[in-house]
C-alpha positions in Angstrom: 18.0 18.7 -13.8 17.3 17.1 -10.4 17.8 13.4 -10.1 16.9 11.5 -6.9 17.9 7.8 -6.8 16.1 5.6 -4.3 18.1 2.6 -3.3 18.3 -0.2 -0.8 21.6 -1.5 0.5 22.6 -4.8 -1.0 20.5 -4.3 -4.2 22.7 -5.2 -7.2 20.5 -3.2 -9.6 20.8 -0.1 -7.4 24.6 -0.5 -7.5 24.6 -0.7 -11.3 22.5 2.5 -11.7 24.5 4.4 -9.1 27.8 3.3 -10.8 26.4 4.4 -14.2 25.5 7.8 -12.9 28.8 8.3 -11.2 30.8 7.0 -14.3 29.0 9.5 -16.5 29.4 12.4 -14.1 25.7 12.9 -13.5 24.8 14.8 -10.4 22.2 12.9 -8.3 21.0 12.6 -4.7 20.9 9.0 -3.3 18.2 8.2 -0.8 18.8 4.9 0.9 15.4 3.5 1.8 16.3 0.5 4.0 16.4 1.8 7.5 15.1 5.2 6.6 11.3 5.3 7.1 10.9 8.8 5.7 12.7 7.9 2.4 10.8 4.7 2.1 7.5 6.4 2.6 8.6 9.0 0.0 9.4 6.2 -2.5 6.0 4.6 -2.0 4.2 8.0 -2.2 6.0 8.9 -5.5 6.0 5.6 -7.2 3.2 3.6 -5.7 5.5 0.6 -5.1 8.4 -0.4 -2.8 11.0 -1.6 -5.3 14.3 -0.1 -6.1 16.2 1.3 -7.9 13.6 4.0 -8.5 14.5 7.4 -10.0 12.8 10.8 -9.8 14.1 12.8 -12.7 12.6 16.3 -12.4 9.3 14.8 -11.1 9.2 11.9 -13.7 9.2 8.6 -11.8 11.0 5.6 -13.2 10.2 2.8 -10.9 12.0 -0.6 -10.4 14.4 0.1 -13.2 17.8 -1.0 -14.4 21.0 0.7 -15.8 20.1 -0.1 -19.4 16.7 1.7 -19.1 18.2 4.6 -17.2 20.9 5.1 -19.8 18.3 5.1 -22.6 16.1 7.6 -20.8 18.9 10.0 -20.0 20.1 9.8 -23.6 16.6 10.6 -24.8 16.5 13.6 -22.4 19.8 14.8 -23.8 21.7 14.6 -20.5 25.4 15.4 -20.9 27.5 12.2 -20.9 24.9 10.1 -22.6 
């Protein structure tokens, strides 16, 4: 499973999702969009919006989400640690 987490520095919801993934030992790649035009454009192209946190889980986009929703989705997908 490949998880990409799109974040913006200073975003408290991004911090919560990042912390959740780290606490549960889930491997992910973080792409900080603020100050990185390529990551920002990738976020918009994939999700159709500019809000974070947004996740790409094996090509499934979860836009403008929160830790509660991410936890539920990963549990439903049977990800270890959830």
